[in-house]
N, C-alpha and C positions, 0 to 999 in steps of 0.2 A: 504494500500500500504506500502510495506517495504521500509525503508530508504535506499537509494542507497549511498554507500560510494565511492566517486571518487578516494580514495587512496587505495582501496582494492587490486587492481592488484599490486600496488607497495608494499603493506604490505605482500601480499602472496609471492611475489618474494624475498623479503628481510626478510624472517623469521630468527629467532635466529640462527638456525643451519647452515644456508647458510653462515653467516659471521664468525662464531666462531668455525668452524671445527666440526659441529655436525655430528652425524652418519647418514648415509643413511640406513634406515632399509629396507631390501629386504624381504618382506613377501610373495613374489610370489613363483614361481616355484624354488625349490632348485637347479635344474639342470641349470637354467638360472643364478642363483647366482654363481654357481661353474664356469660357463663359464666366467662370469664377472671377478671373482677373477683371474682365469688363464690368461685371456687377460691382466688384469692390471699388474700382476706379470711378464708376458712375456715382456711387454713393458718396465718395470723398470729394469729387469735383462737380457734382450736380450736372452730369452730362445729359443732353437731350438724345433723342433716338438717332439722329444723323451723326452726332459726335460718337455715340456708341458704335455705330457701323464703321466709322473711320478708324476708331481704336481697334476694333475687331480685325479690320483689314491689315492694320499695322502689325498687330500681334501675330496674325496668320502668316504674313510675309517673314517676320522674324523667326517664327517656328520653322518655316520651310527652309530658310537659310541655315539655321542651326542643324536641321536634319541633313541637309546636303553636306555640311561640313563634317558631320559625324559618320556619314555612311561609309562603310568599308574600312573605317579607321582601325578597329582592333585587329582585323585580319592582315591589314597592311603592316601594322607594327609587328605582329607575330612573324610575318615573313621577313621583315627587315632585320629583326633581332635574332632570327632563327639560324642564320648562317654562321660560318666560321669567322667572318670579318664583317664589319659594318659597311653596307653597300651605300656609298655616298650618292651615287647616281640615282638610285631608286628613292632615297630619302629626299633628294632635290625634286624629283618628279612628284612625290607625295606632297611636298610643300607647295610646289607650283600649282598643283590641282586644287589645293585648298585656297590658295590666294586667288585663283581664277574663279572659284565658286563665290568668294566674297565679292570680287570685282563684278561678276555677272549679276548678282542679286542687289548690288549696292544702289543703283539708280532707282529701282522699284521701292526699296526700303526707305531711301531718302525721300522720295515723293510721298509715300504713305505717311511718314513721320511729319513732313511739311503740311500735308493736307489736314492731318489731325490737329497739329499745333495751331495752324491758321484758323481752324474752325472754333477755337476756344475764345471766349471773351476775355477782357483784361483781368477780371476777378479770378476766372478759372486758370489763366496762365500763372497768376501770382500764387494760387493754391498749389498748382503743379510744381512750381519752382520751390516752394516751401517743402513739399513732400519729398522731392528729390534731394534737397539740401539736408533734411533731417535723416533720410535713409542713408545718404553717403557718409554722414558723421557716425552713424550707428555701426557701420561695417568697416570703418577705416581703422 
């Protein structure tokens, strides 16, 4: 018989991240995570429907770029580090492909960010700047 810990539910509820601002990792559906972020930002910035659509488009573009950057990376690294010596030419090709993925997605991402930011009024822009400033201090 396994030892029953009477404080387990207390411990599970009061884990480290719960009290110290730990990250909530959303490993589920990326679309659900996108909806969560849009809803959270909409509440903090008081976004209208059009602004929510623009933010969703921006986040979707960012997710797509991130997925393109990460695709095939573990296999590439295994192959790169699996040989007797470090294959510099393959490493350079891997780096070049990642840089090209960023370069290809850059204009669309910049336009989506510009469209979202330009749709905000002055008060929303100020609130966004405040949120970004406080978050950057918290993680630096």
